[in-house]
N, C-alpha and C positions, 0 to 999 in steps of 0.2 A: 756460681763460679763453674768454669769448665773443668772437666776431668784433668786436662793438662795443667791448668792452674793449680788444682788441688795437689797434683803430683809434685809440682815445683815447690809449693808451700811445705809439703811433707818432707821433701829433701832438705829444705832450709831448716826446718824444725829439728831434724835429725842432726844436721851438720853443726848447728849452733846449740844443740841440746836444749831446745825450747819445748815446753809441753805442747803436744799437738792440739789439745782443746783450745789453747789460747790462739795459736796461729790460724786454725781453721774455724774459729768462732763457734765452737761446739759447746753445748751445755755440759756441766758437770753435775751428775745426779748421784747422791749418796742415799742409800736406803738402809734404814736401821730396822731389821726384822720386818714386822708387819705394822709397826706403830709410828714410824716417822720417815719423812722424806725431805731431803735438803736439795734445792736446785739452784745452781749458779748459772748466770748468763741466760735468764729467761727474758722474754719480751712483753710480758704482761699476762694478766689473768683474763681469759675469755669468758669463763663461766664458773660460778661457785655455788654449790649447795652443800648441805651437810653429808651427802652421800656421793657427790660427783664434783670433780674439779677439772677444768680444761685450761691448760697453760700453753701460751704461745712460745715456741722456741725458734731459733734461727732456721732450722731445717724442717719445721712442721709443728704439729700439735702433740702435747703430752696429755693423755686422758687418764685420770686417776679415779677409781671407784672404791668406795668403802663405806664405813659407818662412823658417825660422829666426827667427821673431818673438820679440822679447825686450823686456820692459818695463824700460826704463832707469830711469825715475823715476816713482813713483806717490805723489801727495799727495792730500789730501782733495778737491780740486776740479780738479786737472790731472794729466796723465800724458804720458809720452814713450815711444813705441814704435818700436823699430828692427827692421829685417829687410828681406826682399824682399817688398814689398807687391804683390799681384796684383789684388786687388779690394777696393772699399769700397762698402758697401750700407747705406742707411738703411731701417729697418723701423719702421712706426708701431705 
């Protein structure tokens, strides 16, 4: 989407009081300490190991490193990951 298109969408979101993550197709990521991460609006799991997870997002890739990582719940557009999270990185 163009920058102009994003500005129009942001304006509409503010005018109609719609959450920006919904109108811009952004992921919602909730991190609980270093032990859990919840991701809404993902587009699939690219790679999974017990120390590394790569998740496809609308704007790029989310890379999570840690120890004893475990996918607790995986649904079509949200997932829950448990374990000892040591780093989170966004890759365009």
